[in-house]
Residue, then its C-alpha position, 0 to 999 in steps of 0.5 A: m515477546n510483548k503481550n498480545n504478540e503485538c510489535k511495538r510501534l517504531d518512530f517512523t514518520i511521513g518524512d521517512v517515507n518521503e525520503i524513501y520514495e524521493g530517492p533510489v529505494g523508491q526506484l528499486w521498488e518500482a523495478l521489483m514490482g512495476e509501476q503499480i508498486h504493490v504485490g500482484g500488480e495489475k492482476e491484483t488491481e483488477i480483482l480489488a476493482r471487481k470486489a469493490g464494485i467499481h463502474q463508470s460513474s464511480s468516484v474513487l479516492d486512491v489513498c497513497s497513490a504513488l506513481g498512479g498505476p492503479a488509478r490509471h488502470l481503473a480509469r482506462k478499464y472502467g471510465c471512472r474518475v479517480t483522485g490520487l492522494d500521496a504525501t511524496g511530491k516526486m511521486v505526485n509529479e511523476a504520476v501526473s506526468r505519466t497520466q498526461k502521457d497516457g491521455l487520461s488527465e480528464l479522468v485521473s488527477f493527483r493531490l499532494g496531501n496527508a492520509l491522516d488529514i484527507p484534504f476533501h470535504a465529507g461525502t465526496f467519494d463513492i470508493v476509498w481505495g488503497q493497495d499495500a501502502w497503509c502499512y506506512i501510516t502511523d495511525k490506521e484508526r485515524l486513517l479509516r476514520e478519515a476514509n469514512r468521513v470522505l465517503r458518501p453514505g453507502g460508500v465502499i472502502a477497498f484495500t489490501d495491506w501487509i499485515q502481521t500474521g504470527k508471533m514475533m520477538d521484538k527484535e524480529c519486528e524491529e528488523l522487518n519494520t525498520f527495513m521497510s520504514f513501517p511504524y508497525l504492521e496491523t493484523l487482519g483482526g486489528y483491521e476488522k476491529i478498526l473498520k467496525d469501530n468506525s461504522f463500516v460493515i465488513i463485506e469481505k476479508e481475506d488472508m492472502s499470506i500464502d500468495f504473499a510468501r510466493h511473491c516475496h520469493i519472486y522479488q528476491d529472485k529478481l533482485r539477486n539475478e535480473l537487477k543485481d548488476g544494475i543496482i550495484s552499478n548505479y547505486g553501489k554494493e552497499l545499497y544492494g547488500a542492504a536490500d538483499d539482506g532486508l528482503n531476505k528477512w521478509v522472505v524468511a518471516a513470510d515462509e514462517g507465517k509471521v507476516g503476510r497480506a490481506r484484502l478487506i472490503g467494507k461498506k459505510i453504514 
């Protein structure tokens, strides 16, 4: 165990994340979670939207927007303008295509870019938004500093993310994060500190790890039953076996209180 119970950071880059979501693993995550690709799907998107205070005149930046499911939900439900930012070209192209099919292109747009160097001017957005994706970011302090920069005065940051919630041996950390290609997991306290250090007042913070563990079991059951034959047929037994083994490690860690999920809402000072 390393001191402070923190897992060492692994050498995963944005290129590794792109490889995942350009290939079959990205398709597998959509099959497990739906096109929103985050825990709880549309229900969780709606909860976060209410807590963030989104309304028709809001200008929202969805950082790590993937297939654009949440962006389209926000535009459809609230009539607000949403810009999605993602570093994977296939995700951006597919998000644009699905948005056009849904007739929402006047409200929702997507941009290929890096969350650590957000390609928009200071003070552009009312809300910076993220759902279960910033665990892929290699420098979360820089991400939140960039979020602050592109927010207008009084703007809101609203996000959920997977977090470390308990003590783990280095081997456990490495196995869990390697399966997901996470460089590291932040803690709830760690996110709280980074927000405060970057001129945010925390409006709300919530540990949702019990619900996270419940969803891990839901996804495991779906993988082992509904999706198993299709995955083996399309991608082979090796990929299925790796997915089942990796997901099982996350189920065990979630049940043991070592990993979880959090929701945070902050306001730019």
